[in-house]
C-alpha positions, 0 to 999 in steps of 0.5 A: 412495709407491704405492697399493693401492685396497681400495674402489671409486674411482667416488665421493669419499669424505667422512672424518667423526667423530661424537660420540655420548653413550656407547660403547653410543649409538656402537655401536648407531650404528655397526651401524645405519649399518653395515645400511644397505645404501643407504649406501656406506661403508667404514669404521664405527669406535665408539670409547670416549671416553678414547681420543680424547685420544691423536687428537693433531690429531683432538681438535678434533673429539672432544668432551671426554667423549664416544664417537665414531664414526670413518666414511668415507662416498660422497659421495652417501651424506653427506646420508643419514649426516647425517640417520641422526645426527640421528635416532640422537642423533649430532652430526656434528663433522668432515667433510672429503675424504678425506685433507684433514682436521686437518693432512691426516692421513687418517682411516685413521691412528686406527681399526683396529691404528692406534688402538693405535698413537696410544696408545703414541705417549703412553704404551708401557704401554698395550696391547691385546685382540683380540675378536670380539663375537657376532653375534646380540646384539653390542649387548647383549654390548658393553653388558655389557662396558662395565658390568662392564670398562669402567672398565679397558677402554677399547672401541675397535670396529670394525663388521664382516660375518661371513656378512652379519651385521653385528657388531663386533670390536675391540682394547680398550685397558688400561694394561698391569699385569701378565700376571694383568690381561691374563688376567682381562680376557680371561677377563671378555671370554669370559665376557660372550660375546666370542672372544678372540684373543692377538695375541702369540704366534708360535704358530698355534693359540695365537692364538684363531682356528685349530684344528690338527688331522690335517686341517690337518696334512695340508693343510701336507704336501701344500702345503709338503711341504720345510716352508719357509713359516713353519717353527715356527709349528704348537706339537706338530708334529714337523718331522723333517729329510728324509735321502737327499733325501726330504721332512720328516715331519709328526707332531702330538704328542697331549696339549697344544700349548701349550708351558709349564705354563699355558694360554697368555695374553696375554703382555706388551705389545710391538710388534705 
């Protein structure tokens, strides 16, 4: 199988699991680690305790009832990571060379979208939302979300940087009970300061990350004049078949751009 490098291989990478008492503590450690420019890393993933029971071969490294942080660190930075964990009350429960962990399942099989895949292998009723936490009060927002929604919404975070500022985004997981439940959780996350995206729509503007206006339509007219690339992905845009060999016309309809009688919300769980 071909392999695509996404980070330099000048140094060996070490896969680590760190156990911490709570989700809030895992997020605090994760952001501190992500902010430490002197430590070379390519993965920082705080994950709530309920989710680790779906981690198969990795479960022995995930103590019962504890949140964990999945991390990949360059070997020369491993000692500094151990020191940071000890300083912040974490325990290193696994260290392995890249791809040499339990059952030789790479650590990359558990974070990001793979977290959701691990759950639905055990219970297809699980689904997830997609949210970005604000960069200026990330930890406070995570604590509020955990306190108010944590019983139903299990936190799964990825520490990232936006405009050089460390923050978190994630796919918090819940057991699906219906559209009303997803709408309620989405509204709760937004009220607490998160930006929530809809990962179950084929329409660009309903995903929550893109606003469509005349400038966007003009750009599409310039770059895709014959509407060959992903047609039908922008609600409210008429694509009129060309006549006499001319290109189609693009027009942004006034008013609503969301189909149906209500604003789009995440729909039924399914294959992502």
